[in-house]
C-alpha positions as CSV (number, residue, x, y, z in Angstrom):
1,M,-15.1,-15.9,6.9
2,T,-18.5,-14.3,6.7
3,P,-18.6,-11.1,4.6
4,G,-19.7,-8.0,6.4
5,A,-22.8,-6.0,5.5
6,G,-20.9,-3.6,3.3
7,H,-21.4,-0.5,5.4
8,D,-18.9,2.3,5.1
9,L,-17.8,2.3,8.7
10,V,-15.3,4.8,10.0
11,T,-14.6,6.1,13.4
12,A,-15.8,9.5,14.2
13,S,-13.4,10.4,17.0
14,P,-10.8,13.1,16.4
15,E,-7.3,12.2,15.4
16,S,-4.0,14.0,15.6
17,D,-3.2,15.6,12.3
18,G,0.5,15.6,12.9
19,A,0.6,19.4,13.3
20,G,-0.8,19.9,16.7
21,H,-4.4,20.1,15.5
22,S,-7.4,17.8,15.8
23,A,-8.5,16.2,12.6
24,A,-11.5,13.9,12.1
25,P,-11.0,11.1,9.5
26,A,-13.1,12.9,6.9
27,D,-10.7,15.8,7.1
28,Y,-8.0,13.7,5.4
29,L,-10.3,13.2,2.4
30,D,-10.7,17.0,2.3
31,R,-7.0,17.3,2.2
32,V,-6.7,14.9,-0.7
33,K,-9.4,16.9,-2.5
34,A,-7.4,20.1,-1.9
35,L,-4.2,18.3,-3.3
36,A,-6.0,16.9,-6.3
37,P,-5.1,19.7,-8.8
38,R,-1.4,19.5,-7.8
39,I,-1.4,15.7,-8.2
40,T,-3.1,15.9,-11.6
41,A,-0.7,18.7,-12.8
42,S,2.3,16.5,-11.7
43,I,1.3,13.4,-13.7
44,E,3.5,14.1,-16.7
45,E,6.5,14.9,-14.5
46,I,5.9,11.7,-12.4
47,E,5.8,9.5,-15.5
48,R,8.9,11.2,-17.1
49,D,11.1,11.3,-14.0
50,R,10.0,7.9,-12.6
51,R,9.5,9.3,-9.1
52,L,7.3,11.8,-7.3
53,P,8.4,15.4,-7.7
54,Q,9.7,17.0,-4.5
55,A,7.1,19.7,-4.6
56,L,4.3,17.2,-4.5
57,V,6.0,15.2,-1.7
58,D,6.4,18.5,0.3
59,A,2.6,19.2,-0.2
60,M,1.8,15.7,1.0
61,I,4.0,16.1,4.1
62,E,2.4,19.4,4.8
63,A,-1.0,17.7,4.6
64,G,0.1,15.1,7.2
65,L,-0.5,12.2,4.8
66,F,2.7,10.4,5.5
67,R,1.7,10.2,9.2
68,L,-1.6,8.5,8.7
69,L,-0.6,5.2,10.4
70,L,1.9,6.5,12.9
71,P,1.1,6.2,16.6
72,R,-0.4,9.2,18.3
73,P,2.4,9.6,20.8
74,L,4.7,10.3,17.8
75,D,2.2,13.0,16.7
76,G,0.8,10.6,14.2
77,A,-2.8,10.3,13.1
78,E,-3.3,6.6,13.8
79,V,-6.4,6.5,11.6
80,D,-8.5,3.4,11.4
81,P,-7.8,1.1,8.4
82,L,-11.1,2.0,6.6
83,T,-10.2,5.7,6.6
84,F,-6.7,4.9,5.3
85,M,-8.2,2.8,2.5
86,R,-10.5,5.6,1.5
87,V,-7.6,8.1,1.3
88,I,-5.5,5.6,-0.8
89,E,-8.5,5.0,-3.1
90,E,-9.2,8.7,-3.7
91,I,-5.6,9.4,-4.5
92,A,-5.5,6.4,-6.8
93,K,-8.3,7.8,-8.8
94,L,-6.0,10.6,-9.7
95,D,-2.6,8.9,-10.0
96,A,-1.7,5.3,-9.1
97,S,2.0,6.0,-8.5
98,T,1.3,8.7,-5.9
99,A,-1.1,6.4,-4.1
100,W,1.3,3.5,-4.3
101,C,4.2,5.5,-2.7
102,L,1.9,6.8,0.1
103,C,0.5,3.3,0.8
104,Q,3.9,1.6,0.9
105,T,5.6,4.1,3.1
106,S,2.6,4.6,5.4
107,V,2.3,0.9,6.1
108,A,6.1,0.6,6.6
109,A,5.8,3.4,9.2
110,M,3.6,1.1,11.4
111,I,6.8,-0.4,12.6
112,A,7.2,2.6,14.8
113,A,4.7,0.9,17.2
114,F,7.3,-1.9,17.7
115,L,10.4,0.3,18.3
116,P,11.7,1.4,21.7
117,A,10.3,4.8,22.5
118,D,13.5,6.7,22.1
119,A,14.3,5.1,18.7
120,A,10.7,5.7,17.5
121,W,11.0,9.4,18.4
122,E,14.5,9.7,16.8
123,I,13.2,8.3,13.5
124,F,9.6,9.6,13.3
125,G,8.9,12.0,16.1
126,R,11.5,14.8,15.9
127,D,11.4,15.0,12.1
128,R,8.2,16.4,10.7
129,R,9.4,15.2,7.2
130,A,10.1,11.6,8.2
131,V,9.3,8.9,5.6
132,L,10.3,5.3,5.8
133,A,10.7,3.1,2.8
134,W,11.7,-0.5,2.4
135,G,12.0,-3.2,-0.3
136,A,11.4,-6.9,-0.6
137,G,13.4,-9.2,1.5
138,P,15.2,-10.8,3.1
139,G,17.9,-9.2,1.0
140,G,20.4,-8.5,3.7
141,R,22.7,-10.1,6.2
142,A,23.0,-8.8,9.8
143,V,25.9,-10.0,12.1
144,P,25.6,-9.1,15.8
145,A,28.1,-6.6,17.0
146,Q,28.6,-4.6,20.2
147,G,25.3,-2.7,20.7
148,G,23.8,-3.7,17.4
149,Y,24.5,-5.3,14.1
150,R,26.8,-5.0,11.0
151,V,24.5,-5.0,8.0
152,T,25.2,-5.7,4.3
153,G,22.6,-6.2,1.7
154,T,20.7,-5.3,-1.4
155,W,16.9,-5.0,-1.5
156,L,14.6,-4.5,-4.5
157,F,11.5,-2.4,-5.0
158,A,11.9,0.5,-2.5
159,S,8.8,2.4,-3.6
160,G,9.1,6.0,-2.4
161,G,12.8,5.4,-1.6
162,H,14.0,8.6,-3.4
163,H,12.1,10.8,-1.0
164,A,12.5,8.7,2.1
165,T,14.5,9.9,5.1
166,W,15.0,6.4,6.5
167,L,15.2,3.0,4.8
168,G,14.5,-0.5,6.2
169,G,16.2,-3.7,5.3
170,H,14.8,-7.2,6.1
171,C,17.8,-9.3,7.1
172,L,18.6,-12.8,8.1
173,V,20.7,-12.7,11.3
174,H,24.0,-14.7,11.1
175,E,26.5,-15.5,13.8
176,P,30.0,-14.1,13.5
177,D,31.1,-17.5,12.2
178,G,28.6,-17.3,9.3
179,S,26.1,-19.8,10.6
180,P,22.4,-18.7,10.6
181,R,21.0,-17.6,14.0
182,R,17.7,-19.4,14.6
183,A,14.6,-18.5,16.6
184,A,13.1,-20.6,19.3
185,D,11.0,-22.5,16.8
186,G,14.1,-23.4,14.8
187,V,13.5,-21.1,11.8
188,P,16.2,-18.7,10.6
189,L,15.9,-15.4,12.6
190,M,15.0,-12.4,10.5
191,R,14.9,-8.8,11.7
192,T,14.2,-5.5,10.0
193,M,17.1,-3.0,10.3
194,L,16.4,0.7,10.0
195,F,19.0,3.1,8.9
196,P,19.2,6.7,7.4
197,A,18.6,6.9,3.7
198,S,21.9,8.6,3.4
199,S,23.6,5.4,4.4
200,A,22.4,3.6,1.3
201,A,23.3,3.7,-2.4
202,M,20.2,3.9,-4.6
203,G,20.1,2.1,-7.9
204,D,18.4,3.0,-11.2
205,N,16.6,-0.1,-12.3
206,W,12.9,0.9,-12.2
207,H,12.3,0.9,-15.9
208,V,8.8,-0.5,-16.2
209,I,5.5,-0.1,-18.2
210,G,3.2,0.7,-15.2
211,L,3.5,2.5,-11.9
212,K,6.4,4.3,-13.5
213,G,6.5,7.1,-10.9
214,T,6.9,5.0,-7.8
215,G,10.7,5.1,-8.1
216,S,10.9,1.5,-6.8
217,D,14.6,1.2,-7.3
218,A,17.0,-1.2,-5.5
219,Y,19.2,0.0,-2.7
220,S,22.3,-1.3,-1.1
221,V,24.4,-0.9,2.1
222,T,27.8,-2.4,2.9
223,D,28.9,-3.2,6.4
224,I,27.0,-0.4,8.1
225,F,26.3,-0.4,11.9
226,V,22.7,-0.5,13.0
227,P,22.0,0.0,16.7
228,E,19.9,-2.7,18.4
229,A,17.2,-0.2,19.1
230,H,16.8,0.4,15.4
231,S,16.1,-3.3,14.7
232,V,12.8,-5.1,15.1
233,A,11.1,-8.4,14.5
234,R,8.5,-7.1,12.1
235,D,4.9,-7.7,13.4
236,D,6.1,-9.7,16.4
237,P,3.5,-8.9,19.1
238,S,6.1,-9.5,21.8
239,E,7.9,-6.4,20.6
240,R,4.8,-4.2,20.3
241,R,5.3,-1.1,22.4
242,H,2.3,0.9,21.5
243,D,-0.8,-1.2,22.3
244,A,-3.6,0.0,20.1
245,P,-6.0,-1.9,17.8
246,L,-4.4,-0.5,14.6
247,Y,-1.2,-2.4,15.4
248,Y,-3.0,-5.7,15.9
249,L,-3.1,-5.8,12.1
250,R,0.1,-7.0,10.5
251,T,1.8,-4.9,7.9
252,N,0.9,-7.6,5.3
253,N,-2.7,-7.1,6.3
254,M,-2.5,-3.4,5.7
255,F,-0.6,-3.7,2.5
256,S,-3.3,-6.0,1.3
257,C,-6.1,-3.6,2.2
258,G,-4.2,-0.5,0.9
259,F,-3.2,-1.9,-2.4
260,A,-6.6,-3.5,-3.0
261,S,-8.2,-0.1,-2.4
262,L,-5.7,1.5,-4.7
263,A,-6.7,-1.0,-7.5
264,L,-10.3,-0.1,-7.0
265,G,-9.6,3.6,-7.3
266,V,-7.8,3.1,-10.6
267,A,-10.7,0.9,-11.9
268,R,-13.3,3.5,-10.8
269,S,-11.6,6.3,-12.7
270,M,-11.2,4.0,-15.8
271,L,-14.9,3.0,-15.8
272,D,-16.0,6.6,-15.2
273,S,-13.8,7.7,-18.1
274,F,-15.4,5.1,-20.4
275,V,-18.9,6.2,-19.4
276,A,-18.0,9.8,-20.3
277,L,-16.5,8.7,-23.6
278,A,-19.6,6.6,-24.4
279,M,-21.7,9.8,-24.0
280,E,-19.8,11.5,-26.8
281,K,-18.1,9.0,-29.1
282,S,-19.7,7.7,-32.3
283,P,-17.6,4.7,-33.5
284,R,-16.5,4.8,-37.1
285,G,-19.4,3.9,-39.4
286,A,-22.0,4.3,-36.6
287,K,-24.8,6.8,-36.6
288,Q,-25.3,6.9,-32.9
289,T,-23.1,7.4,-29.9
290,M,-21.7,4.4,-28.0
291,R,-24.2,4.8,-25.2
292,D,-27.0,4.0,-27.6
293,S,-25.6,0.5,-28.1
294,A,-27.3,-2.3,-26.2
295,V,-23.9,-4.0,-25.9
296,V,-22.3,-1.0,-24.3
297,Q,-25.3,-0.5,-22.0
298,S,-25.0,-4.1,-20.8
299,D,-21.3,-3.9,-20.4
300,V,-21.5,-0.7,-18.3
301,G,-24.1,-2.2,-16.0
302,E,-22.2,-5.4,-15.5
303,L,-18.9,-3.6,-14.9
304,E,-20.5,-1.3,-12.4
305,A,-21.9,-4.2,-10.5
306,R,-18.6,-6.0,-10.4
307,L,-16.7,-2.9,-9.2
308,R,-19.3,-2.0,-6.5
309,G,-19.5,-5.6,-5.4
310,A,-15.7,-5.9,-5.0
311,R,-15.5,-2.6,-3.1
312,M,-18.4,-3.5,-0.7
313,Y,-16.9,-7.0,-0.1
314,L,-13.5,-5.4,0.7
315,K,-14.9,-2.7,3.0
316,G,-17.6,-4.8,4.6
317,T,-15.2,-7.7,5.5
318,L,-12.6,-5.3,6.9
319,A,-15.3,-3.4,8.9
320,E,-16.3,-6.7,10.5
321,I,-12.7,-7.7,11.3
322,W,-12.0,-4.2,12.6
323,R,-14.9,-4.4,15.1
324,S,-13.8,-7.8,16.4
325,G,-10.1,-6.9,16.3
326,A,-10.6,-3.9,18.6
327,R,-11.7,-6.5,21.3
328,S,-8.6,-8.6,21.1
329,S,-4.8,-8.2,20.8
330,E,-4.3,-10.3,17.7
331,L,-6.1,-11.3,14.5
332,T,-7.1,-14.9,14.2
333,L,-5.9,-17.0,11.3
334,D,-9.4,-17.0,10.0
335,E,-9.5,-13.2,9.9
336,R,-6.1,-13.0,8.2
337,M,-7.3,-15.5,5.6
338,A,-10.4,-13.3,5.1
339,I,-8.2,-10.3,4.5
340,R,-6.1,-12.2,2.0
341,L,-9.1,-13.4,0.1
342,M,-10.9,-10.1,-0.1
343,A,-7.8,-8.2,-1.1
344,T,-6.9,-10.6,-3.9
345,R,-10.5,-10.7,-5.1
346,A,-10.7,-6.9,-5.2
347,I,-7.5,-6.6,-7.2
348,Q,-8.5,-9.2,-9.7
349,E,-11.9,-7.7,-10.2
350,A,-10.4,-4.2,-10.5
351,R,-8.1,-5.5,-13.2
352,A,-11.0,-7.2,-15.1
353,V,-13.0,-4.0,-15.0
354,T,-10.1,-1.8,-16.1
355,D,-9.2,-4.2,-18.9
356,A,-12.8,-4.4,-20.2
357,A,-13.2,-0.6,-20.1
358,Y,-9.9,-0.1,-21.9
359,H,-10.8,-2.4,-24.7
360,A,-14.4,-1.1,-25.0
361,A,-13.0,2.4,-25.6
362,G,-11.5,1.3,-28.9
363,A,-8.6,3.1,-30.6
364,T,-9.2,6.1,-28.3
365,A,-7.7,4.2,-25.4
366,I,-4.2,3.8,-27.0
367,F,-3.4,7.5,-27.1
368,A,-1.5,8.9,-24.2
369,G,-3.5,12.1,-24.2
370,N,-6.7,10.2,-23.1
371,P,-7.4,8.9,-19.6
372,F,-7.1,5.2,-20.5
373,E,-3.6,4.2,-21.5
374,R,-1.8,5.1,-18.3
375,R,-4.4,3.6,-16.1
376,F,-4.3,0.4,-18.1
377,R,-0.6,0.1,-17.7
378,D,-0.8,1.0,-14.0
379,M,-3.5,-1.5,-13.3
380,N,-1.7,-4.4,-14.9
381,A,1.4,-3.5,-12.9
382,I,-0.6,-3.5,-9.7
383,A,-2.0,-6.9,-10.5
384,Q,1.5,-8.3,-11.1
385,Q,2.5,-7.4,-7.5
386,V,2.5,-10.0,-4.8
387,Q,-0.9,-8.8,-3.3
388,G,-2.6,-9.7,-6.6
389,R,-1.3,-13.2,-7.1
390,R,-4.0,-15.7,-8.1
391,S,-2.2,-18.3,-6.1
392,H,-3.6,-16.7,-3.0
393,F,-7.0,-18.3,-3.9
394,E,-5.3,-21.7,-3.5
395,T,-3.9,-20.7,-0.1
396,V,-7.4,-19.8,1.2
397,G,-8.9,-22.8,-0.5
398,K,-6.5,-25.1,1.3
399,F,-7.3,-23.5,4.6
400,L,-11.1,-23.8,4.0
401,L,-10.6,-27.5,3.2
402,G,-8.6,-28.2,6.3
403,L,-5.3,-28.6,4.6
404,E,-2.0,-27.0,5.6
405,A,-1.7,-23.6,3.8
406,D,1.1,-21.2,3.3
407,T,0.9,-18.2,5.7
408,T,3.8,-16.2,4.3
409,F,1.7,-13.3,3.1
410,L,-0.8,-13.3,5.9
């Protein structure tokens, strides 16, 4: 798992923008820049209502942001993963909840490449406002029926579920007699069922300290029918219908990359805010500003190095994998381990930088009117999520030492 050179590599070829126009990857960063005032103005509402306001969602739809990872035949952008990461990072600098919802639903939409063409068009193609959200699983049970499945279940953490048009539920498949159906290798068979959001009952359990605005509530369905064409074995290459390099990456790979970039965006804003504060603030009893302190100078230099190092490691490794992945139809286990390691490291470093900047800001940081308190809460919520688990280091360590390692989140 050799790190890449750290170059900011993105493809320069035009992409569909989801509106019948041609859009280069850099154009999506321009769209985020244009949306920045609206995102910033929505932060108070996002925090209060614990979800994204519909006006902001509408603006993001209009900008084509929810179609970044959709296949081109569905009028999606199908951008490369480095471009996607940059978009998520830039939005996260403004608001972590907005970036989180976009990352979660965009990666979920990659499942369109594995659906039959008619089903993919029904869900994503004909509706310009299509958004797919799903939660953790398996939380459901699917029983084969004529032409599909009867599905019952409850799933947690459907980020963006309140503005989604479709929901997904990861289900264990059971025979009519209740026994689990097993795949060829003997493991219980799991499939992801897609159904209209109107079929589900949304809960109200997302009462949290960070990432408040993601609306990651639970949702449930009871004995609904899901057609066979609306079910898929997630990330199974045998079911991939749209053969393009982006979809050689698994959804777990893209969640890792996206949420790591999100964490780095939050950390960048936090560190920049601390530098700005140090230019002006004179601590109680001090005759000079914070920037004149040798301790602060050293801290800023070290934190900047850690943040840049994590970002370049993340981007450089993915750039290397992306180049090799374009020449094959599947990532190797070594490459998937590399993604797991770089993403976990980036999240852990981002959390460390954020925490250090928060504490260095002193009492200023505890007030909601300053740019520290919300980012501190958001970052520590990000690090609690599955992509930030420190146990991933053990997984990669076992692999490097030739031991059997857990591949669940690869």
